[in-house]
mmCIF file of the N, C-alpha and C atoms, coordinates in Angstrom:
data_MODEL
# 
_entry.id   MODEL 
# 
loop_
_atom_site.group_PDB 
_atom_site.id 
_atom_site.type_symbol 
_atom_site.label_atom_id 
_atom_site.label_alt_id 
_atom_site.label_comp_id 
_atom_site.label_asym_id 
_atom_site.label_entity_id 
_atom_site.label_seq_id 
_atom_site.pdbx_PDB_ins_code 
_atom_site.Cartn_x 
_atom_site.Cartn_y 
_atom_site.Cartn_z 
_atom_site.occupancy 
_atom_site.B_iso_or_equiv 
_atom_site.pdbx_formal_charge 
_atom_site.auth_seq_id 
_atom_site.auth_comp_id 
_atom_site.auth_asym_id 
_atom_site.auth_atom_id 
_atom_site.pdbx_PDB_model_num 
ATOM 1   N N  . MET A 1 1  ? 23.482 -11.557 -3.017  1.00 0.00 ? 1  MET A N  1 
ATOM 2   C CA . MET A 1 1  ? 24.061 -10.384 -3.178  1.00 0.00 ? 1  MET A CA 1 
ATOM 3   C C  . MET A 1 1  ? 23.078 -9.320  -4.170  1.00 0.00 ? 1  MET A C  1 
ATOM 4   N N  . LEU A 1 2  ? 22.638 -9.583  -4.992  1.00 0.00 ? 2  LEU A N  1 
ATOM 5   C CA . LEU A 1 2  ? 21.645 -8.369  -5.826  1.00 0.00 ? 2  LEU A CA 1 
ATOM 6   C C  . LEU A 1 2  ? 20.693 -8.441  -4.853  1.00 0.00 ? 2  LEU A C  1 
ATOM 7   N N  . LEU A 1 3  ? 19.790 -9.197  -4.633  1.00 0.00 ? 3  LEU A N  1 
ATOM 8   C CA . LEU A 1 3  ? 18.479 -8.951  -3.328  1.00 0.00 ? 3  LEU A CA 1 
ATOM 9   C C  . LEU A 1 3  ? 19.229 -8.293  -2.003  1.00 0.00 ? 3  LEU A C  1 
ATOM 10  N N  . GLU A 1 4  ? 20.658 -8.393  -1.128  1.00 0.00 ? 4  GLU A N  1 
ATOM 11  C CA . GLU A 1 4  ? 20.913 -7.415  -0.428  1.00 0.00 ? 4  GLU A CA 1 
ATOM 12  C C  . GLU A 1 4  ? 21.194 -6.036  -0.678  1.00 0.00 ? 4  GLU A C  1 
ATOM 13  N N  . ASN A 1 5  ? 21.767 -5.887  -2.184  1.00 0.00 ? 5  ASN A N  1 
ATOM 14  C CA . ASN A 1 5  ? 21.780 -4.571  -2.626  1.00 0.00 ? 5  ASN A CA 1 
ATOM 15  C C  . ASN A 1 5  ? 20.838 -4.026  -3.853  1.00 0.00 ? 5  ASN A C  1 
ATOM 16  N N  . GLN A 1 6  ? 19.946 -4.214  -3.314  1.00 0.00 ? 6  GLN A N  1 
ATOM 17  C CA . GLN A 1 6  ? 18.520 -4.112  -4.452  1.00 0.00 ? 6  GLN A CA 1 
ATOM 18  C C  . GLN A 1 6  ? 18.480 -2.391  -4.951  1.00 0.00 ? 6  GLN A C  1 
ATOM 19  N N  . ASN A 1 7  ? 18.441 -1.766  -6.399  1.00 0.00 ? 7  ASN A N  1 
ATOM 20  C CA . ASN A 1 7  ? 18.399 -0.766  -6.793  1.00 0.00 ? 7  ASN A CA 1 
ATOM 21  C C  . ASN A 1 7  ? 19.807 -0.232  -6.884  1.00 0.00 ? 7  ASN A C  1 
ATOM 22  N N  . ILE A 1 8  ? 20.917 -0.577  -6.566  1.00 0.00 ? 8  ILE A N  1 
ATOM 23  C CA . ILE A 1 8  ? 22.184 -0.251  -6.281  1.00 0.00 ? 8  ILE A CA 1 
ATOM 24  C C  . ILE A 1 8  ? 22.874 -1.032  -7.785  1.00 0.00 ? 8  ILE A C  1 
ATOM 25  N N  . ASN A 1 9  ? 23.625 -0.352  -8.399  1.00 0.00 ? 9  ASN A N  1 
ATOM 26  C CA . ASN A 1 9  ? 24.306 -0.916  -9.737  1.00 0.00 ? 9  ASN A CA 1 
ATOM 27  C C  . ASN A 1 9  ? 25.644 -1.456  -9.223  1.00 0.00 ? 9  ASN A C  1 
ATOM 28  N N  . LEU A 1 10 ? 25.783 -2.737  -9.500  1.00 0.00 ? 10 LEU A N  1 
ATOM 29  C CA . LEU A 1 10 ? 27.030 -3.449  -8.502  1.00 0.00 ? 10 LEU A CA 1 
ATOM 30  C C  . LEU A 1 10 ? 28.276 -3.718  -9.926  1.00 0.00 ? 10 LEU A C  1 
ATOM 31  N N  . LEU A 1 11 ? 29.126 -3.363  -9.503  1.00 0.00 ? 11 LEU A N  1 
ATOM 32  C CA . LEU A 1 11 ? 30.219 -3.386  -10.350 1.00 0.00 ? 11 LEU A CA 1 
ATOM 33  C C  . LEU A 1 11 ? 30.284 -4.857  -10.649 1.00 0.00 ? 11 LEU A C  1 
ATOM 34  N N  . ARG A 1 12 ? 30.595 -5.497  -12.124 1.00 0.00 ? 12 ARG A N  1 
ATOM 35  C CA . ARG A 1 12 ? 31.299 -7.087  -12.031 1.00 0.00 ? 12 ARG A CA 1 
ATOM 36  C C  . ARG A 1 12 ? 31.719 -7.126  -11.273 1.00 0.00 ? 12 ARG A C  1 
ATOM 37  N N  . GLU A 1 13 ? 33.085 -6.648  -10.866 1.00 0.00 ? 13 GLU A N  1 
ATOM 38  C CA . GLU A 1 13 ? 34.272 -7.074  -10.512 1.00 0.00 ? 13 GLU A CA 1 
ATOM 39  C C  . GLU A 1 13 ? 34.000 -7.107  -9.206  1.00 0.00 ? 13 GLU A C  1 
ATOM 40  N N  . ARG A 1 14 ? 33.129 -6.440  -8.192  1.00 0.00 ? 14 ARG A N  1 
ATOM 41  C CA . ARG A 1 14 ? 32.643 -6.900  -7.013  1.00 0.00 ? 14 ARG A CA 1 
ATOM 42  C C  . ARG A 1 14 ? 31.812 -7.810  -6.790  1.00 0.00 ? 14 ARG A C  1 
ATOM 43  N N  . ILE A 1 15 ? 30.851 -8.410  -7.970  1.00 0.00 ? 15 ILE A N  1 
ATOM 44  C CA . ILE A 1 15 ? 30.424 -9.767  -7.820  1.00 0.00 ? 15 ILE A CA 1 
ATOM 45  C C  . ILE A 1 15 ? 31.078 -10.334 -8.042  1.00 0.00 ? 15 ILE A C  1 
ATOM 46  N N  . LEU A 1 16 ? 32.200 -11.010 -9.234  1.00 0.00 ? 16 LEU A N  1 
ATOM 47  C CA . LEU A 1 16 ? 32.883 -11.879 -9.131  1.00 0.00 ? 16 LEU A CA 1 
ATOM 48  C C  . LEU A 1 16 ? 33.833 -11.996 -8.055  1.00 0.00 ? 16 LEU A C  1 
ATOM 49  N N  . ASP A 1 17 ? 34.364 -11.161 -7.343  1.00 0.00 ? 17 ASP A N  1 
ATOM 50  C CA . ASP A 1 17 ? 35.166 -11.244 -6.089  1.00 0.00 ? 17 ASP A CA 1 
ATOM 51  C C  . ASP A 1 17 ? 34.315 -11.879 -4.887  1.00 0.00 ? 17 ASP A C  1 
ATOM 52  N N  . TYR A 1 18 ? 32.892 -11.548 -4.851  1.00 0.00 ? 18 TYR A N  1 
ATOM 53  C CA . TYR A 1 18 ? 31.743 -12.042 -3.889  1.00 0.00 ? 18 TYR A CA 1 
ATOM 54  C C  . TYR A 1 18 ? 31.377 -13.585 -4.061  1.00 0.00 ? 18 TYR A C  1 
ATOM 55  N N  . VAL A 1 19 ? 31.420 -13.326 -5.573  1.00 0.00 ? 19 VAL A N  1 
ATOM 56  C CA . VAL A 1 19 ? 30.858 -15.074 -5.957  1.00 0.00 ? 19 VAL A CA 1 
ATOM 57  C C  . VAL A 1 19 ? 32.258 -16.160 -5.491  1.00 0.00 ? 19 VAL A C  1 
ATOM 58  N N  . TRP A 1 20 ? 33.543 -15.404 -6.581  1.00 0.00 ? 20 TRP A N  1 
ATOM 59  C CA . TRP A 1 20 ? 34.171 -16.737 -6.501  1.00 0.00 ? 20 TRP A CA 1 
ATOM 60  C C  . TRP A 1 20 ? 35.274 -16.417 -5.790  1.00 0.00 ? 20 TRP A C  1 
ATOM 61  N N  . GLY A 1 21 ? 35.651 -15.231 -5.208  1.00 0.00 ? 21 GLY A N  1 
ATOM 62  C CA . GLY A 1 21 ? 36.382 -14.806 -4.550  1.00 0.00 ? 21 GLY A CA 1 
ATOM 63  C C  . GLY A 1 21 ? 37.732 -14.420 -4.687  1.00 0.00 ? 21 GLY A C  1 
ATOM 64  N N  . TYR A 1 22 ? 38.558 -14.285 -4.406  1.00 0.00 ? 22 TYR A N  1 
ATOM 65  C CA . TYR A 1 22 ? 40.264 -13.575 -5.000  1.00 0.00 ? 22 TYR A CA 1 
ATOM 66  C C  . TYR A 1 22 ? 40.459 -14.651 -5.973  1.00 0.00 ? 22 TYR A C  1 
ATOM 67  N N  . ASP A 1 23 ? 39.976 -15.506 -6.457  1.00 0.00 ? 23 ASP A N  1 
ATOM 68  C CA . ASP A 1 23 ? 40.882 -16.157 -7.165  1.00 0.00 ? 23 ASP A CA 1 
ATOM 69  C C  . ASP A 1 23 ? 39.681 -15.508 -9.010  1.00 0.00 ? 23 ASP A C  1 
ATOM 70  N N  . PHE A 1 24 ? 39.491 -14.702 -8.698  1.00 0.00 ? 24 PHE A N  1 
ATOM 71  C CA . PHE A 1 24 ? 38.250 -14.189 -9.830  1.00 0.00 ? 24 PHE A CA 1 
ATOM 72  C C  . PHE A 1 24 ? 39.088 -13.786 -11.395 1.00 0.00 ? 24 PHE A C  1 
ATOM 73  N N  . TYR A 1 25 ? 40.122 -13.796 -10.796 1.00 0.00 ? 25 TYR A N  1 
ATOM 74  C CA . TYR A 1 25 ? 41.256 -13.609 -11.924 1.00 0.00 ? 25 TYR A CA 1 
ATOM 75  C C  . TYR A 1 25 ? 41.162 -14.683 -12.749 1.00 0.00 ? 25 TYR A C  1 
ATOM 76  N N  . GLU A 1 26 ? 41.383 -15.798 -12.241 1.00 0.00 ? 26 GLU A N  1 
ATOM 77  C CA . GLU A 1 26 ? 41.442 -16.992 -13.399 1.00 0.00 ? 26 GLU A CA 1 
ATOM 78  C C  . GLU A 1 26 ? 40.365 -17.448 -13.188 1.00 0.00 ? 26 GLU A C  1 
ATOM 79  N N  . VAL A 1 27 ? 39.186 -16.421 -13.526 1.00 0.00 ? 27 VAL A N  1 
ATOM 80  C CA . VAL A 1 27 ? 37.472 -16.902 -14.027 1.00 0.00 ? 27 VAL A CA 1 
ATOM 81  C C  . VAL A 1 27 ? 37.435 -16.221 -15.259 1.00 0.00 ? 27 VAL A C  1 
ATOM 82  N N  . ASN A 1 28 ? 37.143 -16.408 -15.958 1.00 0.00 ? 28 ASN A N  1 
ATOM 83  C CA . ASN A 1 28 ? 36.802 -16.194 -17.547 1.00 0.00 ? 28 ASN A CA 1 
ATOM 84  C C  . ASN A 1 28 ? 36.077 -14.846 -17.274 1.00 0.00 ? 28 ASN A C  1 
ATOM 85  N N  . ASP A 1 29 ? 35.955 -13.660 -18.477 1.00 0.00 ? 29 ASP A N  1 
ATOM 86  C CA . ASP A 1 29 ? 35.415 -12.512 -18.218 1.00 0.00 ? 29 ASP A CA 1 
ATOM 87  C C  . ASP A 1 29 ? 33.817 -13.181 -18.642 1.00 0.00 ? 29 ASP A C  1 
ATOM 88  N N  . ASN A 1 30 ? 33.811 -14.031 -19.244 1.00 0.00 ? 30 ASN A N  1 
ATOM 89  C CA . ASN A 1 30 ? 32.088 -14.343 -19.607 1.00 0.00 ? 30 ASN A CA 1 
ATOM 90  C C  . ASN A 1 30 ? 31.592 -15.333 -18.785 1.00 0.00 ? 30 ASN A C  1 
ATOM 91  N N  . THR A 1 31 ? 32.257 -15.809 -18.019 1.00 0.00 ? 31 THR A N  1 
ATOM 92  C CA . THR A 1 31 ? 31.926 -16.517 -16.917 1.00 0.00 ? 31 THR A CA 1 
ATOM 93  C C  . THR A 1 31 ? 30.161 -15.909 -16.167 1.00 0.00 ? 31 THR A C  1 
ATOM 94  N N  . LEU A 1 32 ? 30.722 -14.562 -15.770 1.00 0.00 ? 32 LEU A N  1 
ATOM 95  C CA . LEU A 1 32 ? 29.396 -13.539 -14.992 1.00 0.00 ? 32 LEU A CA 1 
ATOM 96  C C  . LEU A 1 32 ? 28.519 -13.681 -15.826 1.00 0.00 ? 32 LEU A C  1 
ATOM 97  N N  . THR A 1 33 ? 28.711 -13.190 -17.052 1.00 0.00 ? 33 THR A N  1 
ATOM 98  C CA . THR A 1 33 ? 27.186 -13.081 -17.924 1.00 0.00 ? 33 THR A CA 1 
ATOM 99  C C  . THR A 1 33 ? 26.500 -14.553 -18.338 1.00 0.00 ? 33 THR A C  1 
ATOM 100 N N  . VAL A 1 34 ? 27.161 -15.503 -18.042 1.00 0.00 ? 34 VAL A N  1 
ATOM 101 C CA . VAL A 1 34 ? 26.572 -16.731 -18.531 1.00 0.00 ? 34 VAL A CA 1 
ATOM 102 C C  . VAL A 1 34 ? 26.153 -17.344 -16.860 1.00 0.00 ? 34 VAL A C  1 
ATOM 103 N N  . THR A 1 35 ? 26.366 -17.023 -15.920 1.00 0.00 ? 35 THR A N  1 
ATOM 104 C CA . THR A 1 35 ? 26.027 -17.146 -14.860 1.00 0.00 ? 35 THR A CA 1 
ATOM 105 C C  . THR A 1 35 ? 24.511 -16.176 -14.893 1.00 0.00 ? 35 THR A C  1 
ATOM 106 N N  . ILE A 1 36 ? 24.581 -15.054 -15.259 1.00 0.00 ? 36 ILE A N  1 
ATOM 107 C CA . ILE A 1 36 ? 23.346 -14.402 -14.798 1.00 0.00 ? 36 ILE A CA 1 
ATOM 108 C C  . ILE A 1 36 ? 22.299 -14.411 -15.834 1.00 0.00 ? 36 ILE A C  1 
ATOM 109 N N  . LYS A 1 37 ? 22.641 -15.219 -16.911 1.00 0.00 ? 37 LYS A N  1 
ATOM 110 C CA . LYS A 1 37 ? 21.794 -15.656 -18.210 1.00 0.00 ? 37 LYS A CA 1 
ATOM 111 C C  . LYS A 1 37 ? 20.911 -16.424 -17.516 1.00 0.00 ? 37 LYS A C  1 
ATOM 112 N N  . ARG A 1 38 ? 22.065 -17.716 -16.621 1.00 0.00 ? 38 ARG A N  1 
ATOM 113 C CA . ARG A 1 38 ? 21.353 -19.377 -15.846 1.00 0.00 ? 38 ARG A CA 1 
ATOM 114 C C  . ARG A 1 38 ? 20.444 -18.631 -14.723 1.00 0.00 ? 38 ARG A C  1 
ATOM 115 N N  . LEU A 1 39 ? 21.104 -17.827 -14.172 1.00 0.00 ? 39 LEU A N  1 
ATOM 116 C CA . LEU A 1 39 ? 20.300 -17.527 -13.145 1.00 0.00 ? 39 LEU A CA 1 
ATOM 117 C C  . LEU A 1 39 ? 18.530 -16.654 -13.651 1.00 0.00 ? 39 LEU A C  1 
ATOM 118 N N  . ARG A 1 40 ? 19.002 -15.953 -14.624 1.00 0.00 ? 40 ARG A N  1 
ATOM 119 C CA . ARG A 1 40 ? 17.709 -15.350 -14.827 1.00 0.00 ? 40 ARG A CA 1 
ATOM 120 C C  . ARG A 1 40 ? 16.636 -16.468 -15.604 1.00 0.00 ? 40 ARG A C  1 
ATOM 121 N N  . SER A 1 41 ? 17.028 -17.062 -15.982 1.00 0.00 ? 41 SER A N  1 
ATOM 122 C CA . SER A 1 41 ? 16.240 -18.579 -16.518 1.00 0.00 ? 41 SER A CA 1 
ATOM 123 C C  . SER A 1 41 ? 15.522 -19.136 -15.368 1.00 0.00 ? 41 SER A C  1 
ATOM 124 N N  . LYS A 1 42 ? 16.395 -19.589 -14.580 1.00 0.00 ? 42 LYS A N  1 
ATOM 125 C CA . LYS A 1 42 ? 16.087 -20.345 -13.511 1.00 0.00 ? 42 LYS A CA 1 
ATOM 126 C C  . LYS A 1 42 ? 15.009 -19.062 -12.477 1.00 0.00 ? 42 LYS A C  1 
ATOM 127 N N  . LEU A 1 43 ? 14.964 -18.289 -12.335 1.00 0.00 ? 43 LEU A N  1 
ATOM 128 C CA . LEU A 1 43 ? 14.184 -16.978 -11.690 1.00 0.00 ? 43 LEU A CA 1 
ATOM 129 C C  . LEU A 1 43 ? 13.074 -17.116 -12.179 1.00 0.00 ? 43 LEU A C  1 
ATOM 130 N N  . GLY A 1 44 ? 12.851 -17.733 -13.598 1.00 0.00 ? 44 GLY A N  1 
ATOM 131 C CA . GLY A 1 44 ? 11.501 -16.993 -14.531 1.00 0.00 ? 44 GLY A CA 1 
ATOM 132 C C  . GLY A 1 44 ? 11.139 -15.970 -14.430 1.00 0.00 ? 44 GLY A C  1 
ATOM 133 N N  . ASP A 1 45 ? 9.980  -15.346 -14.069 1.00 0.00 ? 45 ASP A N  1 
ATOM 134 C CA . ASP A 1 45 ? 9.466  -14.244 -13.930 1.00 0.00 ? 45 ASP A CA 1 
ATOM 135 C C  . ASP A 1 45 ? 10.473 -13.318 -13.135 1.00 0.00 ? 45 ASP A C  1 
ATOM 136 N N  . TYR A 1 46 ? 11.347 -13.479 -12.364 1.00 0.00 ? 46 TYR A N  1 
ATOM 137 C CA . TYR A 1 46 ? 11.622 -12.731 -11.187 1.00 0.00 ? 46 TYR A CA 1 
ATOM 138 C C  . TYR A 1 46 ? 13.229 -12.509 -12.053 1.00 0.00 ? 46 TYR A C  1 
ATOM 139 N N  . GLY A 1 47 ? 13.253 -13.190 -12.932 1.00 0.00 ? 47 GLY A N  1 
ATOM 140 C CA . GLY A 1 47 ? 14.499 -12.953 -13.640 1.00 0.00 ? 47 GLY A CA 1 
ATOM 141 C C  . GLY A 1 47 ? 14.595 -11.676 -14.404 1.00 0.00 ? 47 GLY A C  1 
ATOM 142 N N  . ASN A 1 48 ? 13.596 -10.901 -14.827 1.00 0.00 ? 48 ASN A N  1 
ATOM 143 C CA . ASN A 1 48 ? 13.291 -9.609  -15.236 1.00 0.00 ? 48 ASN A CA 1 
ATOM 144 C C  . ASN A 1 48 ? 13.795 -8.752  -14.275 1.00 0.00 ? 48 ASN A C  1 
ATOM 145 N N  . HIS A 1 49 ? 14.128 -9.362  -13.127 1.00 0.00 ? 49 HIS A N  1 
ATOM 146 C CA . HIS A 1 49 ? 14.312 -7.863  -11.809 1.00 0.00 ? 49 HIS A CA 1 
ATOM 147 C C  . HIS A 1 49 ? 16.121 -7.551  -12.181 1.00 0.00 ? 49 HIS A C  1 
ATOM 148 N N  . ILE A 1 50 ? 16.123 -8.294  -12.785 1.00 0.00 ? 50 ILE A N  1 
ATOM 149 C CA . ILE A 1 50 ? 18.079 -8.122  -12.709 1.00 0.00 ? 50 ILE A CA 1 
ATOM 150 C C  . ILE A 1 50 ? 18.031 -7.580  -14.382 1.00 0.00 ? 50 ILE A C  1 
ATOM 151 N N  . LYS A 1 51 ? 18.825 -6.181  -13.656 1.00 0.00 ? 51 LYS A N  1 
ATOM 152 C CA . LYS A 1 51 ? 19.176 -5.673  -15.049 1.00 0.00 ? 51 LYS A CA 1 
ATOM 153 C C  . LYS A 1 51 ? 20.550 -5.505  -15.325 1.00 0.00 ? 51 LYS A C  1 
ATOM 154 N N  . THR A 1 52 ? 20.546 -5.611  -16.753 1.00 0.00 ? 52 THR A N  1 
ATOM 155 C CA . THR A 1 52 ? 22.138 -5.185  -17.009 1.00 0.00 ? 52 THR A CA 1 
ATOM 156 C C  . THR A 1 52 ? 22.575 -3.504  -17.703 1.00 0.00 ? 52 THR A C  1 
ATOM 157 N N  . ILE A 1 53 ? 23.822 -3.135  -16.331 1.00 0.00 ? 53 ILE A N  1 
ATOM 158 C CA . ILE A 1 53 ? 23.937 -1.964  -16.761 1.00 0.00 ? 53 ILE A CA 1 
ATOM 159 C C  . ILE A 1 53 ? 25.175 -2.000  -17.561 1.00 0.00 ? 53 ILE A C  1 
ATOM 160 N N  . ARG A 1 54 ? 24.959 -1.585  -18.919 1.00 0.00 ? 54 ARG A N  1 
ATOM 161 C CA . ARG A 1 54 ? 26.411 -1.702  -20.004 1.00 0.00 ? 54 ARG A CA 1 
ATOM 162 C C  . ARG A 1 54 ? 27.792 -0.928  -19.284 1.00 0.00 ? 54 ARG A C  1 
ATOM 163 N N  . GLY A 1 55 ? 28.659 -1.234  -19.639 1.00 0.00 ? 55 GLY A N  1 
ATOM 164 C CA . GLY A 1 55 ? 29.683 -0.708  -18.802 1.00 0.00 ? 55 GLY A CA 1 
ATOM 165 C C  . GLY A 1 55 ? 30.441 -1.103  -17.414 1.00 0.00 ? 55 GLY A C  1 
ATOM 166 N N  . ILE A 1 56 ? 29.134 -1.609  -16.779 1.00 0.00 ? 56 ILE A N  1 
ATOM 167 C CA . ILE A 1 56 ? 29.289 -1.389  -15.382 1.00 0.00 ? 56 ILE A CA 1 
ATOM 168 C C  . ILE A 1 56 ? 29.223 -2.640  -14.348 1.00 0.00 ? 56 ILE A C  1 
ATOM 169 N N  . GLY A 1 57 ? 27.958 -3.230  -14.339 1.00 0.00 ? 57 GLY A N  1 
ATOM 170 C CA . GLY A 1 57 ? 27.628 -4.358  -13.955 1.00 0.00 ? 57 GLY A CA 1 
ATOM 171 C C  . GLY A 1 57 ? 26.398 -4.767  -14.117 1.00 0.00 ? 57 GLY A C  1 
ATOM 172 N N  . TYR A 1 58 ? 25.649 -5.207  -13.260 1.00 0.00 ? 58 TYR A N  1 
ATOM 173 C CA . TYR A 1 58 ? 24.015 -5.419  -12.873 1.00 0.00 ? 58 TYR A CA 1 
ATOM 174 C C  . TYR A 1 58 ? 23.002 -4.679  -11.567 1.00 0.00 ? 58 TYR A C  1 
ATOM 175 N N  . ARG A 1 59 ? 22.218 -4.884  -11.752 1.00 0.00 ? 59 ARG A N  1 
ATOM 176 C CA . ARG A 1 59 ? 21.406 -3.929  -10.217 1.00 0.00 ? 59 ARG A CA 1 
ATOM 177 C C  . ARG A 1 59 ? 19.964 -5.116  -10.612 1.00 0.00 ? 59 ARG A C  1 
ATOM 178 N N  . TRP A 1 60 ? 19.304 -5.033  -8.971  1.00 0.00 ? 60 TRP A N  1 
ATOM 179 C CA . TRP A 1 60 ? 18.258 -5.669  -9.219  1.00 0.00 ? 60 TRP A CA 1 
ATOM 180 C C  . TRP A 1 60 ? 17.357 -4.821  -9.016  1.00 0.00 ? 60 TRP A C  1 
ATOM 181 N N  . ASP A 1 61 ? 16.493 -4.708  -10.121 1.00 0.00 ? 61 ASP A N  1 
ATOM 182 C CA . ASP A 1 61 ? 15.459 -3.673  -10.232 1.00 0.00 ? 61 ASP A CA 1 
ATOM 183 C C  . ASP A 1 61 ? 14.091 -4.113  -9.382  1.00 0.00 ? 61 ASP A C  1 
ATOM 184 N N  . ASN A 1 62 ? 13.656 -3.441  -8.741  1.00 0.00 ? 62 ASN A N  1 
ATOM 185 C CA . ASN A 1 62 ? 12.225 -3.583  -7.943  1.00 0.00 ? 62 ASN A CA 1 
ATOM 186 C C  . ASN A 1 62 ? 11.247 -3.576  -8.706  1.00 0.00 ? 62 ASN A C  1 
ATOM 187 N N  . GLU A 1 63 ? 11.367 -2.378  -9.658  1.00 0.00 ? 63 GLU A N  1 
ATOM 188 C CA . GLU A 1 63 ? 10.134 -1.804  -10.751 1.00 0.00 ? 63 GLU A CA 1 
ATOM 189 C C  . GLU A 1 63 ? 9.986  -2.568  -11.797 1.00 0.00 ? 63 GLU A C  1 
# 
């Protein structure tokens, strides 16, 4: 989802809905934060492209 929407700020709710579907209300709010942290770690240097937009969500930044 991040790569398909490069350089676009994605809302946390939109990401939760995309990944976990309509049941995201049952998902702990911290789940997305932990998942992004693990994704950054697994991507190695490419993980630096995932930027946190405080109070909004995340963005894949090509710069």
